[in-house]
ROPANU-214313 format. One line per field, with one value per residue: y, z, x of N, C-alpha, C in turn; residue in one letter. Coordinates in steps of 0.05 Angstrom, whole numbers. Layout:
n_y (Y;...)
n_z (Z;...)
n_x (X;...)
ca_y (Y;...)
ca_z (Z;...)
ca_x (X;...)
c_y (Y;...)
c_z (Z;...)
c_x (X;...)
r (A;...)
# end
This chain:
n_y (-2152;-2133;-2083;-2050;-1995;-1965;-1923;-1935;-1929;-1962;-1975;-1994;-2028;-2056;-2108;-2171;-2170;-2121;-2122;-2167;-2148;-2104;-2129;-2161;-2122;-2094;-2135;-2139;-2095;-2044;-1981;-1969;-1936;-1944;-1945;-1940;-1947;-1972;-1960;-1987;-2038;-2025;-2004;-2050;-2079;-2046;-2050;-2104;-2105;-2071;-2100;-2139;-2113;-2075;-2013;-1974;-1936;-1915;-1893;-1865;-1863;-1838;-1851;-1845;-1794;-1738;-1700;-1732;-1765;-1729;-1713;-1762;-1773;-1729;-1739;-1788;-1775;-1737;-1766;-1809;-1782;-1774;-1808;-1866;-1902;-1931;-1972;-1975;-2000;-2003;-2018;-2032;-2081;-2065;-2061;-2120;-2142;-2159;-2115;-2089;-2083;-2045;-1980;-1908;-1889;-1936;-1941;-1893;-1898;-1944;-1931;-1884;-1903;-1946;-1928;-1870;-1853;-1880;-1860;-1805;-1812;-1835;-1793;-1753;-1778;-1785;-1731;-1715;-1747;-1728;-1674;-1678;-1705;-1761;-1828;-1860;-1915;-1940;-1981;-2007;-2038;-2077;-2121;-2188;-2183;-2137;-2151;-2194;-2225;-2231;-2250;-2194;-2163;-2114;-2058;-2061;-2086;-2045;-2005;-2028;-2039;-1987;-1971;-2001;-1978;-1923;-1928;-1946;-1900;-1863;-1885;-1877;-1823;-1808;-1837;-1817;-1790;-1827;-1853;-1906;-1941;-1991;-2045;-2095;-2154;-2190;-2258;-2304;-2295;-2314;-2280;-2236;-2202;-2231;-2274;-2245;-2227;-2273;-2280;-2309;-2362;-2426;-2470;-2448;-2417;-2458;-2482;-2440;-2436;-2486;-2478;-2450;-2461;-2481;-2506;-2482;-2425;-2364;-2339;-2281;-2265;-2281;-2245;-2200;-2210;-2202;-2147;-2127;-2139;-2107;-2057;-2054;-2043;-2085;-2091;-2052;-2041;-2049;-2026;-1994;-2039;-2090;-2141;-2206;-2246;-2303;-2358;-2372;-2368;-2331;-2343;-2359;-2412;-2483;-2517;-2569;-2626)
n_z (-6303;-6335;-6358;-6349;-6363;-6380;-6427;-6485;-6531;-6591;-6634;-6701;-6710;-6749;-6763;-6744;-6682;-6662;-6679;-6651;-6599;-6598;-6600;-6553;-6512;-6516;-6502;-6450;-6427;-6443;-6478;-6544;-6585;-6650;-6690;-6754;-6820;-6858;-6873;-6889;-6866;-6813;-6806;-6814;-6769;-6727;-6735;-6723;-6668;-6647;-6659;-6622;-6578;-6559;-6553;-6601;-6643;-6707;-6731;-6782;-6795;-6806;-6777;-6787;-6793;-6752;-6746;-6760;-6716;-6676;-6696;-6694;-6639;-6618;-6642;-6619;-6564;-6567;-6591;-6557;-6513;-6475;-6446;-6421;-6428;-6472;-6527;-6562;-6618;-6673;-6729;-6774;-6816;-6850;-6896;-6895;-6897;-6909;-6877;-6911;-6956;-6945;-6948;-6937;-6939;-6926;-6873;-6850;-6860;-6830;-6778;-6769;-6767;-6729;-6684;-6677;-6682;-6640;-6596;-6598;-6594;-6543;-6513;-6522;-6498;-6444;-6429;-6434;-6395;-6348;-6348;-6341;-6294;-6293;-6279;-6320;-6366;-6409;-6463;-6504;-6566;-6573;-6590;-6592;-6621;-6604;-6569;-6593;-6656;-6727;-6792;-6831;-6796;-6777;-6778;-6761;-6712;-6686;-6683;-6648;-6602;-6588;-6570;-6522;-6492;-6487;-6459;-6408;-6387;-6391;-6356;-6303;-6302;-6301;-6262;-6211;-6221;-6223;-6271;-6316;-6359;-6405;-6443;-6490;-6515;-6567;-6588;-6641;-6675;-6700;-6750;-6806;-6811;-6790;-6827;-6872;-6859;-6867;-6920;-6935;-6937;-6927;-6907;-6879;-6842;-6813;-6790;-6758;-6724;-6697;-6668;-6623;-6554;-6543;-6589;-6629;-6663;-6629;-6616;-6637;-6598;-6551;-6541;-6537;-6490;-6450;-6458;-6445;-6390;-6371;-6381;-6345;-6276;-6247;-6256;-6227;-6202;-6239;-6281;-6331;-6357;-6403;-6429;-6449;-6495;-6514;-6507;-6484;-6522;-6528;-6488;-6474;-6495;-6506;-6552;-6548;-6588)
n_x (578;638;648;605;565;608;643;674;728;747;798;818;775;749;763;793;828;808;754;735;743;708;657;660;668;620;584;598;576;591;585;605;652;671;726;757;785;754;693;646;651;652;601;570;586;569;514;506;520;482;436;440;427;463;501;530;574;598;660;693;760;826;881;934;949;960;920;877;874;859;808;781;781;751;702;689;683;642;599;591;580;621;678;710;749;799;817;870;882;891;932;987;1018;1056;1112;1133;1191;1261;1309;1346;1316;1279;1248;1252;1200;1172;1187;1166;1111;1096;1114;1084;1030;1032;1060;1066;1012;988;1015;998;943;939;960;921;877;894;899;846;821;847;831;776;772;771;779;808;823;873;889;938;953;1008;1060;1087;1132;1156;1195;1216;1235;1228;1251;1247;1219;1239;1223;1170;1177;1207;1168;1130;1160;1169;1119;1114;1155;1141;1094;1109;1134;1091;1055;1075;1072;1019;993;981;935;898;895;906;951;967;997;978;1007;1004;1019;1026;968;905;893;880;924;967;968;982;1033;1062;1057;1012;1026;1011;1039;1084;1056;1031;1075;1094;1050;1054;1100;1085;1074;1022;1010;981;952;932;866;829;792;816;856;825;797;836;847;797;793;837;817;777;754;773;826;853;902;941;989;1026;1046;1068;1036;1040;1004;1008;1013;1060;1099;1142;1177;1242;1289;1298;1255;1209;1187)
ca_y (-2145;-2119;-2055;-2039;-1966;-1952;-1913;-1944;-1927;-1984;-1969;-2018;-2044;-2068;-2135;-2183;-2165;-2099;-2130;-2184;-2131;-2088;-2147;-2169;-2099;-2089;-2156;-2134;-2072;-2018;-1967;-1969;-1921;-1961;-1929;-1954;-1934;-1985;-1952;-2007;-2060;-2014;-2002;-2077;-2087;-2030;-2061;-2129;-2099;-2059;-2121;-2154;-2095;-2058;-1985;-1972;-1917;-1919;-1869;-1869;-1848;-1844;-1842;-1841;-1765;-1728;-1688;-1754;-1774;-1709;-1714;-1786;-1770;-1710;-1752;-1809;-1762;-1724;-1785;-1825;-1764;-1778;-1830;-1877;-1919;-1934;-1994;-1965;-2026;-2001;-2021;-2043;-2098;-2051;-2077;-2140;-2153;-2153;-2087;-2077;-2078;-2025;-1952;-1888;-1889;-1959;-1934;-1871;-1908;-1962;-1916;-1865;-1917;-1963;-1915;-1842;-1850;-1891;-1840;-1782;-1821;-1838;-1766;-1740;-1792;-1778;-1703;-1714;-1759;-1710;-1649;-1684;-1720;-1789;-1849;-1876;-1936;-1941;-2006;-2005;-2064;-2080;-2147;-2204;-2174;-2115;-2162;-2216;-2217;-2249;-2238;-2175;-2148;-2093;-2033;-2068;-2090;-2019;-1991;-2040;-2034;-1959;-1970;-2011;-1959;-1899;-1936;-1946;-1872;-1850;-1897;-1864;-1795;-1803;-1855;-1802;-1780;-1850;-1863;-1929;-1947;-2016;-2056;-2124;-2162;-2216;-2275;-2311;-2295;-2322;-2256;-2230;-2190;-2253;-2287;-2227;-2227;-2297;-2282;-2329;-2388;-2443;-2488;-2432;-2411;-2482;-2486;-2419;-2444;-2508;-2468;-2441;-2484;-2492;-2519;-2469;-2396;-2354;-2327;-2253;-2262;-2286;-2219;-2181;-2216;-2188;-2119;-2121;-2139;-2084;-2033;-2055;-2037;-2109;-2087;-2025;-2037;-2058;-2001;-1992;-2066;-2102;-2168;-2224;-2265;-2319;-2385;-2376;-2369;-2314;-2354;-2370;-2439;-2505;-2525;-2597;-2632)
ca_z (-6329;-6329;-6368;-6348;-6361;-6391;-6455;-6494;-6559;-6602;-6661;-6716;-6702;-6772;-6767;-6725;-6653;-6657;-6682;-6629;-6576;-6600;-6592;-6525;-6495;-6516;-6486;-6422;-6417;-6452;-6503;-6558;-6610;-6666;-6710;-6774;-6846;-6875;-6861;-6894;-6847;-6787;-6806;-6810;-6742;-6710;-6738;-6708;-6640;-6640;-6661;-6598;-6555;-6551;-6562;-6617;-6665;-6725;-6737;-6804;-6786;-6816;-6755;-6795;-6791;-6725;-6749;-6760;-6688;-6662;-6705;-6684;-6610;-6614;-6650;-6599;-6540;-6573;-6598;-6534;-6490;-6455;-6451;-6397;-6434;-6500;-6536;-6585;-6630;-6701;-6736;-6801;-6817;-6866;-6915;-6879;-6913;-6897;-6872;-6934;-6976;-6935;-6956;-6918;-6940;-6910;-6844;-6842;-6859;-6807;-6752;-6766;-6759;-6706;-6660;-6674;-6677;-6613;-6577;-6598;-6583;-6514;-6502;-6522;-6479;-6417;-6423;-6430;-6369;-6327;-6349;-6332;-6269;-6299;-6274;-6344;-6372;-6437;-6470;-6531;-6577;-6581;-6603;-6583;-6637;-6590;-6556;-6609;-6683;-6750;-6815;-6842;-6776;-6764;-6774;-6745;-6684;-6674;-6677;-6625;-6579;-6580;-6553;-6495;-6479;-6478;-6439;-6382;-6378;-6387;-6332;-6278;-6304;-6296;-6242;-6188;-6228;-6225;-6298;-6322;-6387;-6408;-6470;-6494;-6535;-6578;-6604;-6666;-6672;-6725;-6762;-6833;-6810;-6787;-6852;-6890;-6852;-6878;-6949;-6937;-6941;-6906;-6895;-6860;-6821;-6797;-6775;-6738;-6705;-6681;-6650;-6599;-6536;-6545;-6615;-6646;-6661;-6612;-6628;-6630;-6573;-6528;-6536;-6529;-6462;-6433;-6460;-6430;-6361;-6365;-6382;-6323;-6249;-6236;-6260;-6216;-6193;-6261;-6295;-6344;-6363;-6429;-6422;-6472;-6500;-6534;-6497;-6476;-6546;-6526;-6468;-6487;-6488;-6526;-6557;-6554;-6611)
ca_x (591;663;649;578;563;632;643;700;736;763;809;823;753;735;771;812;827;791;726;729;741;683;635;663;664;592;571;605;562;602;578;630;657;687;740;773;783;734;667;625;654;644;571;559;592;551;487;506;520;456;416;442;418;485;503;554;574;620;676;713;784;853;898;962;953;954;894;858;871;843;781;770;776;729;677;683;673;616;578;585;576;641;697;721;772;805;833;884;889;896;960;993;1042;1076;1127;1146;1212;1287;1316;1359;1296;1261;1253;1244;1171;1163;1191;1148;1083;1092;1117;1061;1006;1035;1071;1059;983;982;1025;981;917;942;963;895;860;903;892;817;815;856;815;749;774;762;800;806;842;881;903;949;962;1036;1064;1110;1155;1169;1218;1226;1241;1226;1262;1229;1203;1255;1208;1147;1187;1214;1143;1117;1177;1165;1094;1119;1173;1127;1073;1122;1137;1065;1041;1083;1066;990;982;970;909;880;894;923;957;981;998;975;1027;996;1037;1013;939;891;882;890;951;986;971;996;1062;1075;1049;991;1038;999;1060;1099;1037;1027;1100;1093;1030;1064;1121;1072;1071;995;1008;960;951;912;843;826;777;834;869;804;791;856;842;772;801;854;800;758;764;786;855;857;929;958;995;1053;1055;1065;1028;1040;982;1022;1015;1088;1117;1166;1195;1266;1297;1293;1228;1206;1170)
c_y (-2127;-2090;-2042;-2009;-1951;-1944;-1917;-1939;-1951;-1976;-1995;-2038;-2060;-2097;-2145;-2178;-2143;-2106;-2148;-2168;-2115;-2105;-2154;-2145;-2092;-2110;-2153;-2108;-2045;-2007;-1963;-1951;-1936;-1946;-1947;-1939;-1946;-1981;-1974;-2030;-2050;-2013;-2029;-2086;-2072;-2042;-2087;-2124;-2088;-2081;-2139;-2138;-2077;-2030;-1982;-1950;-1922;-1893;-1876;-1851;-1858;-1833;-1841;-1811;-1756;-1714;-1709;-1764;-1755;-1710;-1739;-1784;-1751;-1723;-1773;-1797;-1750;-1745;-1805;-1809;-1769;-1802;-1839;-1894;-1921;-1959;-1986;-1989;-2025;-2004;-2032;-2061;-2085;-2069;-2097;-2155;-2146;-2123;-2074;-2072;-2056;-1997;-1933;-1886;-1912;-1953;-1914;-1882;-1926;-1948;-1897;-1879;-1932;-1949;-1886;-1838;-1859;-1872;-1816;-1789;-1823;-1811;-1752;-1752;-1785;-1750;-1701;-1725;-1740;-1685;-1654;-1702;-1748;-1808;-1869;-1897;-1937;-1967;-2003;-2033;-2062;-2107;-2162;-2195;-2149;-2125;-2185;-2206;-2239;-2235;-2220;-2158;-2123;-2067;-2039;-2072;-2064;-2004;-2002;-2037;-2006;-1956;-1979;-1992;-1935;-1904;-1936;-1918;-1859;-1860;-1883;-1834;-1789;-1820;-1840;-1789;-1803;-1861;-1885;-1932;-1971;-2024;-2086;-2132;-2190;-2231;-2280;-2313;-2300;-2298;-2253;-2218;-2211;-2268;-2271;-2226;-2251;-2302;-2304;-2356;-2407;-2461;-2472;-2424;-2434;-2487;-2465;-2426;-2466;-2500;-2457;-2465;-2496;-2506;-2508;-2439;-2388;-2343;-2298;-2248;-2265;-2261;-2199;-2185;-2201;-2158;-2110;-2119;-2115;-2058;-2031;-2048;-2061;-2107;-2061;-2020;-2046;-2033;-2003;-2019;-2073;-2132;-2185;-2243;-2283;-2348;-2392;-2376;-2354;-2322;-2367;-2399;-2459;-2510;-2555;-2601;-2635)
c_z (-6323;-6336;-6367;-6344;-6372;-6420;-6465;-6524;-6567;-6630;-6675;-6712;-6725;-6777;-6744;-6696;-6646;-6659;-6659;-6603;-6575;-6590;-6563;-6507;-6493;-6499;-6457;-6411;-6426;-6476;-6518;-6582;-6625;-6689;-6728;-6800;-6863;-6864;-6866;-6874;-6819;-6785;-6801;-6781;-6722;-6711;-6722;-6678;-6631;-6640;-6636;-6573;-6545;-6562;-6576;-6638;-6681;-6731;-6759;-6797;-6800;-6795;-6762;-6795;-6763;-6725;-6748;-6732;-6673;-6670;-6694;-6654;-6604;-6621;-6629;-6574;-6545;-6577;-6575;-6510;-6467;-6463;-6425;-6403;-6464;-6505;-6563;-6600;-6659;-6707;-6765;-6799;-6833;-6887;-6900;-6895;-6901;-6897;-6897;-6957;-6969;-6944;-6934;-6916;-6923;-6881;-6835;-6840;-6835;-6781;-6748;-6755;-6732;-6681;-6657;-6668;-6649;-6592;-6575;-6587;-6553;-6500;-6500;-6500;-6450;-6410;-6418;-6403;-6346;-6325;-6337;-6307;-6272;-6294;-6297;-6347;-6402;-6441;-6499;-6541;-6586;-6595;-6589;-6597;-6625;-6577;-6572;-6638;-6703;-6773;-6828;-6822;-6765;-6759;-6756;-6716;-6671;-6666;-6652;-6600;-6569;-6563;-6525;-6479;-6469;-6458;-6411;-6370;-6372;-6362;-6307;-6278;-6296;-6274;-6218;-6195;-6230;-6253;-6302;-6352;-6389;-6438;-6469;-6518;-6546;-6591;-6631;-6662;-6700;-6737;-6790;-6832;-6806;-6813;-6873;-6885;-6864;-6907;-6954;-6945;-6920;-6892;-6873;-6836;-6802;-6779;-6752;-6716;-6686;-6662;-6624;-6580;-6537;-6571;-6632;-6645;-6641;-6628;-6620;-6604;-6548;-6521;-6526;-6500;-6443;-6434;-6444;-6400;-6354;-6365;-6358;-6296;-6235;-6238;-6249;-6207;-6214;-6278;-6307;-6353;-6393;-6425;-6447;-6472;-6522;-6527;-6488;-6499;-6542;-6503;-6482;-6479;-6510;-6528;-6562;-6578;-6603)
c_x (615;662;622;578;587;628;672;705;752;772;816;800;740;743;788;807;808;761;718;726;715;659;636;657;634;577;576;594;571;587;604;630;677;699;757;770;761;706;646;627;646;614;558;563;573;523;485;505;493;434;416;436;440;483;530;552;600;634;696;737;809;872;928;969;945;927;872;853;854;814;767;762;753;703;669;671;645;594;572;578;595;659;709;746;776;823;845;897;897;926;963;1018;1064;1089;1144;1168;1239;1294;1329;1340;1276;1269;1245;1213;1159;1165;1170;1119;1078;1094;1093;1036;1010;1045;1062;1029;975;991;1007;953;918;945;937;877;868;896;862;809;823;838;787;749;762;785;798;828;847;896;912;958;990;1039;1087;1135;1168;1195;1230;1231;1234;1241;1241;1214;1217;1238;1184;1155;1194;1188;1130;1133;1174;1140;1100;1136;1157;1105;1085;1125;1111;1051;1049;1077;1037;978;969;943;889;877;914;927;975;981;991;994;1020;1020;1024;983;927;877;893;918;973;990;986;1026;1077;1066;1029;1001;1029;1020;1075;1081;1033;1052;1101;1073;1040;1086;1110;1068;1043;990;985;965;929;889;840;812;795;850;849;797;810;852;818;778;817;838;781;771;776;816;865;886;950;964;1024;1063;1051;1061;1025;1016;992;1026;1044;1108;1143;1184;1218;1272;1290;1264;1227;1188;1141)
r (M;L;L;K;G;K;K;I;L;V;T;G;A;S;S;G;I;G;M;A;A;A;K;L;F;S;S;E;G;A;S;V;A;L;A;A;R;R;K;N;K;L;D;A;L;V;A;E;I;K;S;A;G;G;I;A;V;A;I;E;A;D;I;S;R;T;K;G;V;T;E;M;M;E;Q;A;V;N;R;L;A;G;L;D;G;A;F;N;N;A;G;T;I;G;N;F;S;P;M;L;N;Q;S;E;Q;D;W;D;E;T;I;N;V;N;L;K;S;V;W;F;S;S;Q;W;Q;M;R;Y;F;Q;T;N;D;I;K;G;S;I;V;N;T;S;S;W;L;A;S;G;A;L;C;G;S;S;V;Y;S;A;S;K;A;G;I;D;A;F;V;R;A;A;A;I;E;V;A;N;S;G;I;R;I;N;S;V;N;P;G;G;I;N;T;E;M;T;R;E;A;F;N;H;D;K;L;I;L;D;M;F;S;Q;Q;H;P;A;K;R;L;G;E;P;T;E;V;A;E;L;A;C;W;L;L;S;E;R;A;S;F;V;N;G;Q;A;I;H;V;D;S;G;Y;T;I;G;G;Q;R;G;S)
# end
């Protein structure tokens, strides 16, 4: 098992990629602390993992506030009796509309959740690993939109590009402590957030799906598998990378029919 004996935090665990990751990490031997705002969904997920013989705890958290990040991290460490890795996956699509329709509040809300919270979570985790001499691994969820664009993605793209940028710097700052930090960059994934970005328009979603070389959207488990590997010792020499999970969608050039 890739994560046998590891203690892993997963944020945004109540749905989509986070939920898939929570189940996968547990099946791979990890004890998991699951954080999100929707406590009822977390409790149901924890019960499901426990029924399968896993170890999981639920942490209700609002990481749009720095205080919320600190409280979440302290709970995770206390309730798991330590921490070996983290999948900082929580995020928001925000007000996915053209830049001229965006407000300062739209900017602040998206940046706070998608970038500021991930930066502070990573900082807390790196400091904890260094203080306790733990060769920990951190994986942050970015997006293909960090390097690509859709109409309406300006703020979201900025928030995700910021993750990839700080990960590169953080990686070389902590590598000599045996700590690794990477990003996963999903393409179109079959999640509620993807549907929300396209206003649940099935025709547009189908067109977006067909633009992927695999002629389909990815599944949350396909992103979770990469995150699981990056958190494991199998990826011991992978650091500071932003790895796309998109069937090649972001490769430039002509698309055939």
